[in-house]
VOKOLTI-535918 format. One record per residue: residue number from 1; residue in three letters; z, x, y of N, C-alpha, C, O in turn. Coordinates in steps of 0.02 Angstrom, whole numbers, plus 50000, padded with zeros to 5 digits. Example, Ala and Ser with C-alpha at 12.3 -4.5 7.8 and 13.67 -1.06 7.14 Angstrom:
2
+-----+-----+-------+-------+-------+-------+-------+-------+-------+-------+-------+-------+-------+-------+
|   n | res |  n.zz |  n.xx |  n.yy | ca.zz | ca.xx | ca.yy |  c.zz |  c.xx |  c.yy |  o.zz |  o.xx |  o.yy |
+-----+-----+-------+-------+-------+-------+-------+-------+-------+-------+-------+-------+-------+-------+
|   1 | ALA | 50390 | 50660 | 49716 | 50390 | 50615 | 49775 | 50390 | 50660 | 49835 | 50423 | 50712 | 49834 |
|   2 | SER | 50354 | 50642 | 49888 | 50357 | 50684 | 49947 | 50394 | 50645 | 50002 | 50402 | 50670 | 50057 |
+-----+-----+-------+-------+-------+-------+-------+-------+-------+-------+-------+-------+-------+-------+
end
This chain:
80
+-----+-----+-------+-------+-------+-------+-------+-------+-------+-------+-------+-------+-------+-------+
|   n | res |  n.zz |  n.xx |  n.yy | ca.zz | ca.xx | ca.yy |  c.zz |  c.xx |  c.yy |  o.zz |  o.xx |  o.yy |
+-----+-----+-------+-------+-------+-------+-------+-------+-------+-------+-------+-------+-------+-------+
|   1 | GLY | 54227 | 47494 | 51103 | 54207 | 47428 | 51122 | 54255 | 47375 | 51095 | 54298 | 47389 | 51054 |
|   2 | PHE | 54245 | 47316 | 51120 | 54287 | 47260 | 51099 | 54247 | 47215 | 51053 | 54189 | 47199 | 51066 |
|   3 | SER | 54279 | 47194 | 50999 | 54246 | 47147 | 50954 | 54262 | 47076 | 50978 | 54316 | 47064 | 51004 |
|   4 | GLY | 54215 | 47031 | 50968 | 54226 | 46961 | 50988 | 54278 | 46929 | 50945 | 54284 | 46944 | 50886 |
|   5 | GLY | 54317 | 46885 | 50974 | 54368 | 46850 | 50936 | 54361 | 46775 | 50946 | 54328 | 46752 | 50992 |
|   6 | ARG | 54393 | 46739 | 50903 | 54391 | 46666 | 50907 | 54461 | 46643 | 50926 | 54506 | 46640 | 50885 |
|   7 | PHE | 54469 | 46626 | 50989 | 54534 | 46607 | 51014 | 54542 | 46532 | 51024 | 54598 | 46509 | 51037 |
|   8 | PHE | 54489 | 46494 | 51017 | 54492 | 46422 | 51028 | 54463 | 46387 | 50967 | 54405 | 46367 | 50967 |
|   9 | PRO | 54503 | 46378 | 50915 | 54480 | 46347 | 50852 | 54453 | 46276 | 50863 | 54475 | 46240 | 50907 |
|  10 | SER | 54404 | 46258 | 50823 | 54371 | 46193 | 50830 | 54399 | 46140 | 50783 | 54375 | 46083 | 50783 |
|  11 | SER | 54449 | 46158 | 50743 | 54480 | 46108 | 50698 | 54553 | 46127 | 50686 | 54573 | 46184 | 50696 |
|  12 | ILE | 54591 | 46077 | 50663 | 54661 | 46091 | 50647 | 54665 | 46140 | 50589 | 54709 | 46183 | 50587 |
|  13 | LYS | 54620 | 46134 | 50542 | 54620 | 46180 | 50484 | 54613 | 46252 | 50507 | 54648 | 46296 | 50483 |
|  14 | THR | 54567 | 46265 | 50553 | 54557 | 46332 | 50579 | 54617 | 46354 | 50621 | 54640 | 46411 | 50616 |
|  15 | LEU | 54643 | 46308 | 50662 | 54701 | 46323 | 50703 | 54761 | 46343 | 50661 | 54798 | 46389 | 50679 |
|  16 | SER | 54771 | 46309 | 50604 | 54830 | 46322 | 50563 | 54820 | 46381 | 50515 | 54867 | 46400 | 50479 |
|  17 | ASP | 54761 | 46410 | 50513 | 54748 | 46470 | 50471 | 54768 | 46531 | 50511 | 54731 | 46553 | 50555 |
|  18 | THR | 54826 | 46559 | 50497 | 54853 | 46614 | 50537 | 54808 | 46675 | 50537 | 54810 | 46715 | 50585 |
|  19 | SER | 54768 | 46684 | 50485 | 54722 | 46742 | 50484 | 54667 | 46735 | 50536 | 54636 | 46784 | 50556 |
|  20 | LYS | 54655 | 46673 | 50559 | 54602 | 46661 | 50609 | 54631 | 46648 | 50678 | 54593 | 46645 | 50727 |
|  21 | THR | 54696 | 46640 | 50684 | 54725 | 46625 | 50749 | 54781 | 46674 | 50767 | 54771 | 46718 | 50808 |
|  22 | LEU | 54838 | 46667 | 50736 | 54896 | 46708 | 50755 | 54882 | 46782 | 50747 | 54897 | 46822 | 50792 |
|  23 | ASN | 54855 | 46802 | 50690 | 54843 | 46873 | 50678 | 54790 | 46901 | 50727 | 54797 | 46957 | 50751 |
|  24 | VAL | 54739 | 46862 | 50740 | 54686 | 46884 | 50786 | 54714 | 46890 | 50857 | 54702 | 46939 | 50892 |
|  25 | LEU | 54751 | 46840 | 50878 | 54780 | 46841 | 50945 | 54831 | 46898 | 50952 | 54833 | 46932 | 51003 |
|  26 | TYR | 54872 | 46908 | 50901 | 54921 | 46962 | 50900 | 54886 | 47030 | 50908 | 54906 | 47070 | 50950 |
|  27 | ALA | 54835 | 47042 | 50868 | 54798 | 47105 | 50872 | 54766 | 47114 | 50940 | 54766 | 47169 | 50968 |
|  28 | HIS | 54738 | 47061 | 50967 | 54706 | 47064 | 51033 | 54757 | 47083 | 51087 | 54744 | 47128 | 51128 |
|  29 | LEU | 54814 | 47050 | 51087 | 54865 | 47063 | 51138 | 54892 | 47134 | 51133 | 54906 | 47165 | 51184 |
|  30 | LEU | 54900 | 47160 | 51072 | 54924 | 47229 | 51066 | 54874 | 47280 | 51092 | 54893 | 47333 | 51117 |
|  31 | ARG | 54809 | 47264 | 51088 | 54757 | 47309 | 51114 | 54744 | 47300 | 51188 | 54717 | 47345 | 51221 |
|  32 | CYS | 54762 | 47242 | 51215 | 54744 | 47224 | 51283 | 54780 | 47268 | 51334 | 54841 | 47274 | 51333 |
|  33 | ARG | 54742 | 47299 | 51378 | 54770 | 47342 | 51429 | 54807 | 47302 | 51483 | 54848 | 47329 | 51520 |
|  34 | LYS | 54791 | 47238 | 51489 | 54823 | 47196 | 51541 | 54887 | 47162 | 51517 | 54923 | 47132 | 51557 |
|  35 | CYS | 54901 | 47167 | 51453 | 54963 | 47137 | 51425 | 55021 | 47185 | 51438 | 55017 | 47243 | 51418 |
|  36 | PRO | 55074 | 47161 | 51470 | 55131 | 47205 | 51485 | 55163 | 47233 | 51422 | 55166 | 47199 | 51370 |
|  37 | VAL | 55187 | 47294 | 51426 | 55219 | 47328 | 51370 | 55278 | 47287 | 51343 | 55288 | 47284 | 51282 |
|  38 | GLU | 55316 | 47255 | 51388 | 55374 | 47215 | 51365 | 55351 | 47158 | 51320 | 55385 | 47142 | 51271 |
|  39 | VAL | 55295 | 47127 | 51336 | 55268 | 47072 | 51295 | 55247 | 47099 | 51227 | 55261 | 47068 | 51175 |
|  40 | LYS | 55213 | 47156 | 51226 | 55192 | 47187 | 51163 | 55252 | 47203 | 51119 | 55250 | 47193 | 51058 |
|  41 | GLU | 55306 | 47228 | 51150 | 55366 | 47245 | 51112 | 55398 | 47182 | 51082 | 55419 | 47183 | 51024 |
|  42 | LYS | 55402 | 47128 | 51121 | 55430 | 47065 | 51097 | 55388 | 47037 | 51039 | 55415 | 47014 | 50989 |
|  43 | LEU | 55322 | 47039 | 51048 | 55277 | 47015 | 50995 | 55289 | 47053 | 50930 | 55291 | 47023 | 50876 |
|  44 | THR | 55296 | 47118 | 50935 | 55307 | 47159 | 50876 | 55374 | 47142 | 50843 | 55379 | 47138 | 50782 |
|  45 | GLU | 55426 | 47131 | 50884 | 55491 | 47110 | 50857 | 55486 | 47044 | 50820 | 55510 | 47037 | 50764 |
|  46 | HIS | 55453 | 46995 | 50850 | 55447 | 46929 | 50820 | 55404 | 46930 | 50757 | 55418 | 46894 | 50709 |
|  47 | LYS | 55353 | 46972 | 50756 | 55310 | 46977 | 50697 | 55349 | 47002 | 50636 | 55336 | 46981 | 50580 |
|  48 | LYS | 55397 | 47046 | 50648 | 55437 | 47074 | 50593 | 55478 | 47020 | 50557 | 55490 | 47026 | 50497 |
|  49 | THR | 55499 | 46969 | 50593 | 55542 | 46917 | 50562 | 55504 | 46853 | 50545 | 55532 | 46807 | 50515 |
|  50 | HIS | 55441 | 46849 | 50565 | 55402 | 46788 | 50557 | 55399 | 46763 | 50484 | 55413 | 46705 | 50471 |
|  51 | ASP | 55381 | 46807 | 50438 | 55373 | 46785 | 50368 | 55439 | 46760 | 50338 | 55439 | 46709 | 50302 |
|  52 | SER | 55494 | 46794 | 50352 | 55558 | 46772 | 50323 | 55580 | 46705 | 50355 | 55610 | 46664 | 50321 |
|  53 | GLU | 55564 | 46695 | 50419 | 55580 | 46632 | 50451 | 55538 | 46575 | 50422 | 55564 | 46520 | 50411 |
|  54 | ARG | 55475 | 46588 | 50409 | 55431 | 46536 | 50381 | 55454 | 46515 | 50311 | 55449 | 46456 | 50294 |
|  55 | GLN | 55479 | 46562 | 50272 | 55501 | 46546 | 50204 | 55560 | 46497 | 50204 | 55570 | 46461 | 50156 |
|  56 | LYS | 55598 | 46496 | 50258 | 55656 | 46452 | 50263 | 55637 | 46381 | 50284 | 55678 | 46336 | 50279 |
|  57 | MET | 55577 | 46373 | 50308 | 55555 | 46307 | 50333 | 55534 | 46262 | 50275 | 55513 | 46286 | 50223 |
|  58 | ARG | 55541 | 46197 | 50285 | 55522 | 46150 | 50232 | 55446 | 46148 | 50225 | 55409 | 46162 | 50273 |
|  59 | PHE | 55423 | 46130 | 50166 | 55352 | 46127 | 50151 | 55318 | 46076 | 50198 | 55344 | 46021 | 50207 |
|  60 | GLY | 55263 | 46095 | 50227 | 55225 | 46050 | 50271 | 55242 | 46058 | 50345 | 55208 | 46029 | 50387 |
|  61 | SER | 55294 | 46096 | 50361 | 55314 | 46101 | 50431 | 55263 | 46141 | 50473 | 55255 | 46127 | 50532 |
|  62 | GLN | 55229 | 46189 | 50443 | 55178 | 46226 | 50481 | 55119 | 46180 | 50498 | 55094 | 46182 | 50555 |
|  63 | LYS | 55098 | 46139 | 50451 | 55043 | 46092 | 50464 | 55064 | 46042 | 50518 | 55025 | 46026 | 50563 |
|  64 | GLU | 55126 | 46019 | 50514 | 55152 | 45972 | 50564 | 55153 | 46004 | 50633 | 55134 | 45972 | 50682 |
|  65 | PHE | 55175 | 46067 | 50636 | 55177 | 46102 | 50700 | 55108 | 46108 | 50731 | 55098 | 46094 | 50790 |
|  66 | PHE | 55059 | 46130 | 50691 | 54992 | 46139 | 50718 | 54959 | 46073 | 50735 | 54917 | 46070 | 50780 |
|  67 | SER | 54977 | 46019 | 50700 | 54952 | 45953 | 50719 | 54979 | 45933 | 50787 | 54942 | 45904 | 50828 |
|  68 | LEU | 55042 | 45948 | 50801 | 55071 | 45933 | 50867 | 55038 | 45975 | 50922 | 55025 | 45950 | 50976 |
|  69 | VAL | 55025 | 46039 | 50907 | 54991 | 46082 | 50955 | 54921 | 46054 | 50970 | 54901 | 46049 | 51028 |
|  70 | TRP | 54885 | 46035 | 50917 | 54818 | 46007 | 50925 | 54819 | 45945 | 50968 | 54779 | 45937 | 51015 |
|  71 | LYS | 54866 | 45900 | 50953 | 54871 | 45837 | 50990 | 54887 | 45850 | 51063 | 54860 | 45817 | 51107 |
|  72 | ARG | 54930 | 45898 | 51076 | 54947 | 45914 | 51145 | 54887 | 45943 | 51183 | 54876 | 45927 | 51241 |
|  73 | LEU | 54848 | 45984 | 51149 | 54789 | 46014 | 51181 | 54732 | 45964 | 51192 | 54697 | 45967 | 51243 |
|  74 | HIS | 54723 | 45918 | 51144 | 54665 | 45875 | 51144 | 54680 | 45802 | 51159 | 54634 | 45762 | 51167 |
|  75 | GLY | 54744 | 45783 | 51162 | 54762 | 45715 | 51177 | 54765 | 45670 | 51116 | 54794 | 45615 | 51120 |
|  76 | SER | 54737 | 45690 | 51061 | 54739 | 45650 | 50999 | 54720 | 45694 | 50940 | 54695 | 45750 | 50949 |
|  77 | LEU | 54733 | 45668 | 50881 | 54714 | 45704 | 50820 | 54642 | 45684 | 50802 | 54622 | 45627 | 50814 |
|  78 | PRO | 54604 | 45730 | 50773 | 54536 | 45712 | 50751 | 54540 | 45665 | 50690 | 54592 | 45663 | 50657 |
|  79 | PRO | 54486 | 45629 | 50676 | 54487 | 45585 | 50616 | 54499 | 45627 | 50553 | 54474 | 45682 | 50547 |
|  80 | ALA | 54536 | 45600 | 50507 | 54552 | 45636 | 50444 | 54493 | 45639 | 50398 | 54498 | 45668 | 50344 |
+-----+-----+-------+-------+-------+-------+-------+-------+-------+-------+-------+-------+-------+-------+
end
């Protein structure tokens, strides 16, 4: 059977928590029978380098990135 997942976070905090978004989506796509093998292979390649790439980024850039994603999806940022 398939376990339910949370793919549409309700806050920036949840969106930016990779254990609740990226890791869940990654695991889902690897299990998904409709996801092309080429996509699964690319995801696996990118996952291998993700942590080392993040370490090179300046502090706060992940939060800034997810704020931009949130704003693009919702048209504005929620009240702080």
